[in-house]
N, C-alpha and C positions, 0 to 999 in steps of 0.2 A: 650502397645499399641501405636503407634504413630496415633497425630491428622491430619487435613487433611489444605492445604491453598486452599482456593478459589479465584481463578480470579472474579472480580468482577467489572463487567464494569458501568462506571458513566456516567450521563447524557453530551454530549458536549456542551450545551446550557441551554436547557429546561428540568427542572426539572423533569417535567411531562414523561418525556423519563426512567424514571427508571423503572424497569420493579418488579412485582409483587416477582419473586424466587429470583431477588436480592435485595431487599428490608426483605426476611422472610431469607436470607443466612446470611447479616447487622447483623440483630437480633439476629438468632443462632451462630454467630462467639464470642468468647472470647474477643478477641481482633482484632482490625482492624490497619493494617499495612496501611500509606496513604504517598504520596510525602508529600503533603502541609497538616499536620493535622488541617492548619483555614480554608481550603476552605473545606476539608474534615465534620468539623464541621456544617457548612451550610448543608452540602444534609441531616446530620443528624438530625439535629435542622428541616429539611422539614418533615421529617419521625419518627419527633417526638421519637426520638430513642438515649439513651446513652449510649456507649461505650469507652471503655479504646482505646486510642487510642497510637501506638507508630509514630516514622518517621522514612519513609526510602524513601531516592533519593538517586541522582545520589555522591553527597558529604558524603552523609556517611553511604554508603549500606557495603561496606569492614566489619565497625565493627556492624552496626546494622545486619545486614544478617545473621548471626550466631547467635546472639541473637533471632532472629526470631525464626532459623530452632532448637535450645535448647528451646523452650516453646512449639516448632510441636511436637519435641519427646520426651517430657511429655506431648504429649496429648491433647494439646489444638487446638483451630481452630482457623483459622488465616483467616481473609478477606484480601485479600492486596487489593486496589483503589489506582489509579492514580485522577489528580485532575479531566481531562475528558478523557473518552475515553476505553478504553480494557489496564489493565496492563500488561506488558510484552510484547508490541508492541511498539519501538522505545521507550522504558522506558527501566530503570532499573531493573523493574523486571524481566526480565530474566534472571538475577544473582539467583535471590532469587529463580525461578523455577531451574536451574541448580542445585543450594545447594539440594534445595529437591528431585530432582529425583537421584543426586549422593548417598544420603542417604537414599532413598527407602521411602520418604515421600510421599504421592499421596497427587495429585494435580489435582482439578478438576477447571474445566474453564465455566464461564457462558456465553452465548452469550449477546451480546447490544450494546448499542452506539458505533459504528467506526467512526471517520472523513474524514477516507481516503475513505471508500465502500459509507460514505455518499457522498460525494464527485463528487467520481469515479459513480453511479447512475446517477447521474443528468448532468456529462459533456457533453451529446451528442458525445462522443468520442467511439471508439471501448473497450468492457468491458470483453470479452472474453476471453485476456490475457493482465498481466498487472503487471507492477514491481514495487514494492512501496518502492522508496529512503529516506523516511522521511526528515528530516534534512540534506541539504547537508556541509561537512567538514567545522568548524571553519577556517581555513588558507586558504588563495586563492590558495597558491598552490596546495594542497590537491583537492579543492573544481573543479579548472582546469583537474586535471588528473581526478576526476570523470566523468565530462561530457565528456570528448574526451572518454573515454569508452563508453558512453551512446551515442555517436551521431552514431551508426547504430543497436541500439534496436527498434526493432521493435514493440514490446511490449507496450501498454499504460502507462506510465510514472508518477508515481505521488509523490509530493514533500511537505511538512511543510512548511511554513518559518513565520517569525514575520513582524508586518507593516514596522519596522525601516530599516530592512533587504531588502524587497523587493522590491525596485527601483534596487539596486544591482546587487538581482539573475537575473531578469529580462534581465538584462543589458549581464549577466553571460549563460545564457540559449539562448537570441540571439543572441550572437557571436557563440556559439556551435552548437545548431540548424536551424539557420538561420531566417530572419523576418516572411518568411510565414508559420510556423510550427506552428498548429492551439493549442490553449491551453484554459482552461479550469478557473478560479480564483473564487474561493469557499472563499466568504467572510463570518464569523460569521455564522458559518454552524446552524442551529434550534433558531437562538436566532434571536428576536424583527427586527435588521438591517441585516439580513442575504440577502445578494445578491451575485448572479449567474452572471459573466461577462463570454460570450465565444467571443473571439478573437483571434487574429494571437499572435504571440510574437511581431513580431515590433508594432502591436495596440495598444498591453498590455501596451509596453516600451512606448509608446506617452500618452497614457492616464493615467500614472501616472505619467509622467511629469509635468502632469495639473493638477492632483489631491493627494490628500493628502491619502496615506493608513492608510487604520485603521482597525483593530480588528483582529486577528489569520485569515489566508490564507491555504487552500490549492492549491494549482498548479498541473493540472489534463495537461499533456501536450502528444498529439499524437504521437505516435513512425512513426520511419524512414519508409518512401514507402519500401516494399518490394522488392530486387533488383531479376529479373532472369536470373539467368545465361544461357548465350550465346549456344545452343545444334545446335552441327553439326549434318549435315544432314545422316550420318552414325551412331551413335548414335541415333538420333530419329527414324532410319529403326532397329536399334534391339532392341529399346521397343516395335515396334510392332509387333518384331516378337517371344516377349517374353509372349502379350499378344495374337497370333495367338495359339500359345502352349498351352495356355490354355482354347481355344476351342471357343474365339472370331473371329467373322469374320474380314477376313481381311480391310473389307471397313471401318469399326466401329470402328477396330485397328487401324488406317490410321486416323482417324477422331480425335479419343479420345488424339491420340498422339501429333497431331498437334495442337490441339486447347490447350493442356497442355504446348509446347512446343515453340509453335509459330512460326515451320519451315511447308513450303508451303505445303499444301496439298497436289495440285498437285504433285509436284516434289516429296514426299514422295512417293504417290503411284507410279509413274512413277521406282522408286526407286525399289520399291518390289518389280514390277511387272518385269523388268530387270530380277533377280535373277533365 
């Protein structure tokens, strides 16, 4: 019988955020697959745990992944961790999850810290619908293409960025979305020097022209404003007819359609009465 791959989220800054269940899962695992074993060792020392660690990251996943899968198929339990946050989210862990799924190995995800969701929750921007973009592509041409595709994105967008790339990324976001687009810059989340700046892209570019970016950033950018397509009087009248056929009074149907389409209520009512 095969073992189980556990996706164990780790603190994004404050070690106190590790949950009891996550700690118990790490303690019960036969071995831990870590993005950086040195970083994970600090967490294990904090939890007073000693566990075998194997390296699994972007640059060795093709070799390390199959070896981990082999041990799982032999019945061992593996806890997969990243340096901070949820494994397999903007992380090579997604490839290991895919390998396990293809081989019929059980994958169990534990809830826990996630920088994207933490930043979104404090951004003061719309949270009902959002698009997680992670890190933009490294190549300038690919970044420009990605941002061009996002110009009409109406959902709130979440990006990750390193301090040395922040100024360039802000310049590219500003060029794509304009200086007035709201953005929340979340720095060093859950850490001692946590900072949330709620500005516009233009304001953010000006601020960081004078201030040195420090720490890891999550950028939460407002989506594009919704565009309402123009509706003709005849199209609006047809919507009224459809509503009245369901039992809605003509007066109420006209009011509802006028509010939804922007068509003048008096003109719409006149068109319906004239039929």
